[in-house]
Structure formats: structure tokens, C-alpha cells
N, C-alpha and C positions, 0 to 999 in steps of 0.2 A: 584605091588599093584594097585588097582583100586581106584581112587579118584573121588568124585563128582565135578562138576564145581565150587561149592561153596568152597570146600576144596582147590582146585587148586588156586582159586583167593585169598584166605586168605594167602596162602604161598607166592604168588606173591606179594601181598601188603606188607607183613611182610618184605620182602627183597627189597622193592622199585623197583621190576621188574629187578633186577640186579643179575648176577651170583656172588655167594659169593667168587669164586676163581679168577675171573677176573672182578673186580667191574666196569670196563668200558663197559662190555658187557651187553647191555640192551636187554631184551627179551620181547616178547609180550605174554599176557596170553593165547591167542587163539592158540599159537604155542606150547603149552604143548605137550610133547612126540615127537615133530618134531625137535625143536631146543633146548629145555631144559627139565629138569626133576626134580623131587623132590629128594633131597639128605638129609642126616641126619648129624647133628653135632656129634652125637655119633652113629656110624653105628649100624644097626639092628643086625649084626653079633657079635657085642660086647655088646649086651643087651640094645641097645638104643631103645627108644619107637617110635612108628609110630604115633606121635601126633604133633600138631602145634608148641609147644616150641622146638621140636627137628628137625623139617622140615626146609629145606633151598632150595633156587633156585640155580640150577647148570646147566650151559650150558652143553650139551652132551659131547663136546670135553673135557672140564676141568674135568667133573665127571669121564670120562673114564680114563683120565690120573692119577687121584687121586687114583682110586681103592677103597679098603675097609679101608683105613687108617682113623683115626680120625682127625678132624680138629685140628690145633694147632696155636700157636701165629704167625707162619710164613705165615699162610693163610690170604689173604686180603679179604675184603668185609664186608658184613652185616650179621646180624642174630646171633643166639646163638653160643657160643663156648663151 
């Protein structure tokens, strides 16, 4: 997905600049697509929407480990569930 700088910053602010899977991992907005990416509380593959309420910050390492599963109560961090 391609996001505008404004959209990227909105997701970053929503999650306080922290990975939702490893809340101690602080990311910088300018490092989008280098150290972090936008993930989804409800995956797009499971009919989740590509909009701010469903978008989350995830560091690349944790997002790759998670795969396409949906977030649940065992996931730490910020943002929508």
C-alpha cells in the first residue's frame, strides 16, 4: 500500500510511535518502510479495512513474525484490537 506522509504520521501518532507487538520498541516516523510498517488490527485478508481505526504501527521484525493472524488479547501494545 502507498500512504501519504500525512497518513503515515497519523498512524504513528495514534500508536505513540511504538510497535504494537513490542511496546518498548520506539520507531521514528521518517523510518517508515525501513524499520517499521503499517499493520492492521483486522488483517486485510480477513476483510479488515485500510483506514486509520484499523491501522497500527509494527516494527518489521514483529510484523513478519506475526504473519496474517489477527491481533488478540495476548498482543501487547497500543491501538485498536
